[in-house]
Each structure stands twice: as structure tokens, then as C-alpha cells.
C-alpha positions in Angstrom: 104.6 103.0 82.4 104.7 99.3 81.9 104.2 96.6 84.5 104.1 93.1 83.2 101.3 90.7 83.9 103.9 88.5 85.5 104.8 91.3 87.9 101.2 91.6 89.0 100.6 87.8 89.1 103.5 86.1 90.8 103.6 82.5 92.1 104.8 82.3 95.7 103.9 81.2 99.1 101.6 82.4 101.9 100.7 84.0 104.1 101.7 87.5 102.8 103.2 88.9 99.6 104.6 91.9 101.4 105.5 90.3 104.7 106.6 86.8 103.5 107.5 86.9 99.8 109.0 90.4 99.9 111.4 89.8 102.9 112.4 86.4 101.4 113.3 88.1 98.1 115.1 90.9 100.0 117.3 88.3 101.7 117.9 86.7 98.3 119.1 90.1 96.9 121.4 90.6 99.9 123.0 87.3 99.3 123.5 88.0 95.7 125.0 91.4 96.6 127.5 89.8 98.9 128.9 87.7 96.1 128.9 90.6 93.6 131.4 93.4 93.0 128.8 96.1 93.5 130.0 97.3 96.9 133.4 98.6 98.2 134.7 95.4 99.6 137.9 96.0 101.8 141.0 94.1 100.8 141.0 90.5 102.1 137.7 91.1 103.9 135.3 88.2 104.2 131.7 88.1 105.4 131.4 85.9 108.6 128.0 86.8 110.0 124.8 88.4 109.0 122.1 90.3 110.9 118.7 91.7 110.0 116.2 94.1 111.4 112.5 94.5 110.6 110.7 97.8 110.9 107.3 99.4 110.8 104.5 97.0 109.8 107.0 94.2 109.3 107.9 94.5 113.0 104.4 94.8 114.3 102.7 91.9 112.4 105.8 90.0 111.2 105.4 87.1 113.6 101.8 86.5 112.6 102.7 86.9 108.9 105.8 84.6 109.0 108.2 87.4 108.2 111.0 86.0 110.4 110.6 82.6 108.9 110.8 84.2 105.4 114.0 86.0 106.2 115.6 82.8 107.4 114.5 80.9 104.4 115.7 83.7 102.1 119.1 83.8 103.7 119.3 80.0 103.1 118.8 80.8 99.4 115.2 79.7 99.1 113.1 81.7 96.7 109.3 82.3 96.9 108.5 80.7 93.6 110.6 77.6 94.2 110.6 76.8 97.9 108.9 73.6 98.9 106.4 74.4 101.6 107.0 70.9 103.1 110.7 71.6 103.6 110.4 75.0 105.2 110.1 73.9 108.8 113.1 71.5 108.7 115.2 74.3 107.1 114.3 76.7 109.8 114.9 74.2 112.6 118.4 73.5 111.2 119.3 77.2 111.3 117.9 77.6 114.8 119.8 74.5 116.0 123.2 75.4 114.4 123.1 79.2 114.5 124.4 79.2 110.9 123.0 79.8 107.4 124.4 77.8 104.5 123.0 79.2 101.2 124.2 77.4 98.1 127.3 79.0 96.5 128.3 80.7 99.8 130.4 79.8 102.8 128.5 79.3 106.0 127.6 82.5 107.9 126.8 83.0 111.5 123.2 83.8 112.1 121.4 83.3 115.4 117.7 84.0 114.8 117.0 84.9 118.4 119.6 87.7 118.5 120.4 88.5 114.9 116.8 88.9 113.6 115.3 92.0 115.4 111.7 93.1 115.3 112.2 96.8 115.8 108.8 98.4 116.7 110.4 101.6 117.8 112.3 102.9 114.8 110.4 103.0 111.5 112.4 103.5 108.2 111.5 106.6 106.2 110.7 105.2 102.8 107.8 102.8 103.4 105.9 101.1 106.2 107.5 97.8 105.3 111.2 98.5 105.8 114.0 96.1 106.7 117.8 96.1 106.8 120.5 93.5 106.3 124.0 93.8 107.5 127.2 91.7 106.9 130.1 91.6 109.3 133.6 90.2 109.3 134.9 87.7 111.9 135.9 90.6 114.2 132.4 92.1 114.1 133.3 95.0 111.8 130.5 96.1 109.5 131.3 95.4 105.9 128.0 96.0 104.1 124.5 97.2 104.9 121.4 97.6 102.7 117.9 98.8 103.4 115.1 97.2 101.5 111.4 98.0 101.3 108.6 95.5 100.6 106.2 97.7 98.7 103.3 95.2 98.2 102.6 92.3 95.9 106.0 90.8 96.6 107.9 93.8 95.0 111.1 94.6 96.8 113.3 97.7 96.2 116.3 99.3 97.9 116.1 102.7 99.5 117.8 104.3 96.4 115.6 102.3 94.0 112.5 103.6 95.9 113.6 107.2 95.5 114.2 106.6 91.8 110.7 105.1 91.5 109.2 108.2 93.1 111.2 110.4 90.7 110.2 108.4 87.7 106.5 109.2 88.2 107.2 112.4 86.4 109.7 111.1 83.9 109.3 108.8 80.9 111.3 105.6 81.2 111.1 101.8 81.3 110.4 99.3 78.6 109.2 100.9 75.3 105.8 99.5 74.5 103.2 100.5 71.8 100.5 101.3 74.4 102.2 103.0 77.4 99.1 103.9 79.4 99.7 104.9 83.0 96.1 106.1 83.7 92.7 104.7 82.9 92.0 107.8 80.8 95.1 107.2 78.6 94.0 103.5 78.4 90.6 104.4 77.1 92.0 107.0 74.6 94.5 104.5 73.2 91.8 101.9 72.9 89.6 104.3 71.0 92.4 105.3 68.7 93.7 101.8 68.0 90.3 100.0 67.9 91.8 97.3 70.2 90.5 95.9 73.4 92.4 96.4 76.7 93.6 92.8 76.6 94.8 93.2 73.0 96.8 96.4 74.0 98.2 94.6 77.0 99.2 91.6 74.9 101.0 93.9 72.4 102.9 95.5 75.2 103.9 92.1 76.7 105.0 90.8 73.3 107.7 93.5 73.2 109.5 91.3 75.8 108.5 87.8 74.8 106.9 85.7 72.1 103.1 85.2 71.8 103.7 81.5 72.7 105.8 82.4 75.8 103.1 84.8 76.9 100.3 82.3 76.5 102.3 79.6 78.3 103.0 82.0 81.1 99.3 83.0 81.5 98.4 79.3 81.5 100.9 78.6 84.2 99.4 81.4 86.3 95.9 80.0 86.0 97.1 76.5 86.6 98.7 77.6 89.9 95.5 79.5 90.9 93.3 76.5 90.1 95.6 74.2 92.0 95.4 76.5 95.0 91.6 76.4 94.8 91.5 72.7 94.6 93.9 72.2 97.5 91.8 74.6 99.6 88.6 72.8 98.8 90.0 69.5 100.1 91.8 71.0 103.2 90.5 70.6 106.7 91.5 71.2 110.3 92.8 74.3 112.2 94.9 77.0 110.6 98.3 77.7 112.2 98.9 80.8 114.4 97.0 80.3 117.6 93.6 81.7 116.8 92.3 78.2 116.2 90.4 79.3 113.0 88.9 76.3 111.3 89.1 75.7 107.6 85.6 76.0 106.2 85.9 76.0 102.4 85.9 72.2 102.2 82.8 71.8 104.3 80.9 74.5 102.4 82.0 73.0 99.1 80.6 69.6 100.1 77.2 71.2 100.9 77.1 73.1 97.7 77.9 69.9 95.8 75.0 68.1 97.5 72.7 71.0 96.6 74.0 70.9 93.0 73.3 67.2 92.7 69.8 67.4 94.2 68.8 70.3 92.1 67.7 72.3 95.1 66.8 75.9 94.4 69.4 78.2 95.9 68.9 81.9 95.1 72.4 82.7 96.4 74.1 79.9 94.4 76.5 82.1 92.4 77.5 84.0 95.6 78.0 80.8 97.5 80.3 79.4 94.9 82.2 82.6 94.6 82.7 82.7 98.3 83.9 79.2 98.7 86.4 79.5 95.8 87.9 82.7 97.4 87.9 81.2 100.9 89.7 78.1 99.6 92.5 80.2 98.2 92.9 82.3 101.3 92.8 79.4 103.7 95.7 77.9 101.7 97.4 81.2 101.9 96.9 81.4 105.7 98.4 77.9 105.9 101.5 79.0 104.1 100.7 77.1 100.9 101.5 77.9 97.2 99.5 80.9 96.0 99.6 83.6 93.3 99.7 87.3 94.2 96.6 88.8 92.8 97.8 91.5 93.3 98.9 90.5 96.8 98.7 87.3 98.9 96.2 88.8 101.4 93.9 89.5 98.4 94.8 86.4 96.5 91.4 84.8 96.5 89.3 87.4 94.6 90.7 86.9 91.0 90.9 83.1 91.0 87.4 82.9 92.5 85.9 85.1 89.7 87.7 83.1 87.0 86.4 79.8 88.5 82.9 81.5 88.6 83.3 82.5 84.9 84.1 78.8 84.0 81.3 77.5 86.2 78.5 79.8 85.1 79.3 81.0 81.6 78.7 78.5 78.8 81.2 80.2 76.4 84.0 80.3 78.9 87.4 78.9 77.6 91.1 79.2 78.1 91.3 82.1 75.6 88.9 84.0 77.8 91.0 83.3 80.9 94.0 84.8 79.1 92.1 87.9 78.2 90.8 88.1 81.8 94.3 88.0 83.2 95.7 90.5 80.8 92.8 93.0 81.5 93.0 92.5 85.2 96.8 93.1 85.1 96.3 96.3 83.1 94.0 97.7 85.9 96.3 96.4 88.6 99.3 98.2 87.0 97.4 101.5 86.8 96.4 101.2 90.5 100.0 100.3 91.6 101.5 103.1 89.6 99.2 105.8 90.8 98.4 104.7 94.3 99.4 101.4 96.1 98.5 97.8 96.5 100.1 97.6 100.0 98.0 97.2 103.0 100.8 98.6 105.1 100.6 101.8 103.0 96.9 102.4 102.3 95.0 99.7 104.2 92.9 96.8 102.8 91.4 99.1 100.2 94.7 98.7 98.4 94.6 94.9 98.6 91.1 93.5 98.4 89.9 96.7 96.8 92.4 96.6 94.1 91.8 92.8 93.6 88.1 93.4 93.3 88.6 96.2 90.7 91.0 93.9 88.7 88.5 91.0 88.9 85.6 93.1 87.9 87.5 94.4 84.9 88.6 91.0 83.8 85.1 89.5 84.1 83.6 92.5 82.2 86.1 91.9 79.5 85.2 88.2 79.0 81.5 89.1 79.2 82.0 91.2 76.0 82.4 94.6 77.7 83.7 97.6 75.8 86.8 99.3 77.2 84.5 102.0 78.8 82.4 99.3 80.4 85.5 97.5 81.7 86.8 100.8 83.2 83.4 101.4 84.8 83.4 97.9 86.3 86.8 98.5 87.9 85.7 101.8 89.3 82.5 100.4 90.8 84.4 97.6 92.5 87.1 99.9 93.9 84.8 102.7 94.9 82.9 100.4 97.3 86.1 99.4 99.1 87.3 102.9 99.8 88.4 103.4 103.4 88.7 99.8 104.2 91.3 99.3 106.9 93.8 96.5 107.3 93.4 95.2 110.9 94.2 91.5 111.0 93.6 89.9 114.4 96.9 88.8 116.0 98.7 89.9 112.8 97.5 86.7 111.0 96.1 86.8 107.5 93.0 85.0 108.7 90.4 87.2 110.3 88.9 89.2 108.6 91.0 88.5 105.6 89.6 85.2 104.4 86.0 86.2 104.4 87.0 89.7 103.1 88.2 88.0 99.9 84.9 86.2 99.5 83.0 89.5 99.7 85.5 91.2 97.3 84.7 88.5 94.7 81.0 89.0 95.1 81.5 92.8 94.7 83.6 92.2 91.6 80.9 90.1 89.9 78.2 92.6 90.9 80.3 95.5 89.6 80.9 93.7 86.2 77.2 92.9 85.9 76.2 96.5 86.6 78.8 97.9 84.1 77.8 95.5 81.3 74.2 96.6 81.7 75.2 100.2 81.1 76.8 102.0 78.2 80.2 102.8 79.9 79.3 106.4 80.8 79.4 107.0 84.5 79.9 109.8 87.1 83.2 108.9 88.8 86.2 108.1 86.6 88.4 105.2 87.7 91.4 107.6 87.9 89.5 109.8 90.4 88.7 106.7 92.5 92.3 105.6 92.5 93.5 109.0 93.6 90.9 109.0 96.3 92.2 105.7 97.5 95.7 107.1 97.6 94.6 110.2 99.6 92.6 108.1 102.0 95.6 105.9 102.6 97.7 108.9 103.4 95.2 110.2 105.8 94.5 106.8 107.4 96.1 106.3 110.9 98.9 103.8 111.0 97.1 101.7 113.5 94.7 100.7 110.7 97.4 99.9 108.2 98.6 96.3 108.9 100.1 97.0 112.3 97.3 95.2 114.2 97.2 98.0 116.7 93.6 99.2 115.9 90.3 98.0 114.6 89.3 94.4 114.9 92.8 93.5 116.0 92.2 95.2 119.4 88.5 94.9 119.8 88.2 91.1 119.5 89.7 89.0 122.2 92.2 86.5 120.9 91.3 82.9 121.9 
């Protein structure tokens, strides 16, 4: 099993990797398919119109998560890592006004958002809670092409056939050949012991099978630069977040207070926690506003990893850019194991799969740069994940705001606590990380759908929307 660090950490836009980035990428894939020869195109047939339907969690919380907007942008050829957030509203307004989509390299297609984009809450698709379909028709309304896609978390998108192949591959070898193909934490520890390498070094060796060391380092630096930029924007943002809940941005205000305390040398026993929290909240307020973020491993959990890196730079005297690279490589190794054996999708396993996974990744990364052994790093990840087990995904009004923003802050605090506890031990502990991951998977299977990003249970129904 090999999942690249650049699959775990992807630059995109908010507010959701599964509900925004995923559907946008699915629309991109459908456009590419139309132009390809990979479908039985009838002689002289030409696509004249496109329709799309959203199912499961995408239908229930898609409006609050911006899924419809993402589909329109994707059908206009915009991609998550390249779209200009300032241009999104004009693009959508143009499609709504004209009833046509005009992606580059394509003829214009008829697409009326009010009728051709359906939020189908009645019919779930069988493969995953985040299902969607795209259909292409000729000028006489005859169906030419239809594809089903699933947004499986973290911005990953697969077709129905690809999803089946992925499930089958869990029991088969395959993928990129790498020197350290660990798919479980136990395998990771065994390979580290045999090789004498750290987790970051093994992950680096795997990545360098596909790219040069320079390309890898430049890519890691780009990821951190995007994360840092997101924090900085969030710390200067103000006003009300979009969506109707009238949630105020707070990161900037809290940051100003912390700066005043810092300059006045006031004693603050919660100083580290406060900085962690404000960094995480800054990222997730940016995400809620639809800004540029990095999946870590998802948008809904995007604040935990950047916050703990910024904490590392703020409070650790020996912190440097080499440490940040090792942090990201270690965190990605843990994220890949979790994704392979369970899920990082809130629609599949609840928020334990999003903020829980992010906290485990952050704890592992921080333990690594604090000088932890592979055993201590695995222990840190387990501690962080264990104390998120059972966490539901119940966003009020389907918006990635309440409780999501504060939940990232607490996930970062747990990550630092977990890393500190693990470093103070010898790596020996009672619950293996693999057992914790399997428990998360089983808990997600047992969890009622109303607690898995549908906004039909939990806080979403017990707090009155204002």
C-alpha cells in the first residue's frame, strides 16, 4: 500500500474536501471523459446538455457545504487547486444567468442549475454515502453517457467500478512498488526496526521512487507555505461567516489578545493551548469562508496539522524547515494507514475519521520532530485517535462551522498532549494503533447515518438555527 504525502495533503478550497473539492474534481473527470474515446459514442452523436444528481450526505448537507456551487465550477472546468476564490461567484452567476456551461476546450452545453442539478435525498447510491452521478444528452434528449462517482474523503474521487476495485485490492498486492510498503502500523514498526530508519526516512524513500529528493522537498515546502498562508489570512480575517448562522470570526480577535499578553509578559498557564487553538480556528474559519486550504487529511479537519506545526515553530527552539518536512512525511504515513484500513470521511465514519485522524497524524508528526522513536510515534498517534473514538459528524445547518471550527482547536490540543505523553514513555502501550483504527472503522459501521454528516441528528437538530 502506498499513498503519497501529496495525496494526503492537497491544496484546494473550502469548505469541504468531500463535499466541495470531491464533486468539483468529479465534474472535471466527467468533462475529460466526454472528450475522450473511453466510452461507446454513437456515430455522429454530440453532447448538447449535462445533468447531475447528488445523493446521500451530498444531498443532505450539500447546500451548506457548497456542493452545488462546486459542481457548477467543476463543469466550467475550474479545478480545486487552481480556482481563484474571488472569481467563483461571478462564474456561478454567469451559468445561472445563461443556463449554459462553457468549459475551455468544449462546446457550450445546456445546464440549468435549478433543474439539472438535483439534490436527491430519497435515493442513496450503494457504494458510499457521498455519491453523485453525471449524465450527458444529445440535442434530442437521448442519454449518451452516464457515470457514477463517489467522493470518499480528503478530496479523493473514484467511479463506482474504481471503488469496487479498491475494495478488492485490500486483499491483493498492487500499486506503486516502494521499498517500505507498510499498510499497517505493525508493519511500519517492523520495517523501521529492520531498516534502522525513522518513519519519515522510510516515507521519504517511498516517495523518491516517484520523484527526486529536490521535487519532494519543494512539494513539502509548498504544502507548508499554503498552510501558513491560510493561518495568516485567518488571523487577519473578521466579520460574519457565510451561510446564515451568523457565526463571527474569532481567530483574529483572540490572536490580538494573545499578542498583547505576549508583549506584556503576563503569566498565562494556558498559553500553549491558546496559541494552538487560535491557529486551528484561523484555518477553519478560512475554510468555512471558502478560502484556500490544505486537506489535512480533510477540509473539515484542516486546522489540526497546521496548528501543531505552527506551535512547533513557536515553542520549540530547535524547530526548522527540515523538521517540518519530517513532520509532514510522518503525519502522511499515519494518515495513509488510517485511510487504507478505515476511513477519513465524516460521511462514512463520523468526525472520528476527520478530526480524529488529523489529531493522530499531528501527534505522530510532532512526536517525530521531538525526537520520538517509531514506537513512541505510533503510541502518540494511538493516544490521539483513541480519544476521538465515537465522535459524530453533526454540523448545524450542514455548514462546516459549528462545532467544526472549535473541534479542530481541541483536536490540536489533544495532539500535542498525546505527543507529550508518548515522548515521556518508552513506546510500550496497551492498545496498538492498528486496533484503534479497526475500532474506529467498526464504530463508523455501527454509527447511525443521522450522525454521519447528514445534519439529521445531534447538534444539528438540538440547536435552533438563528
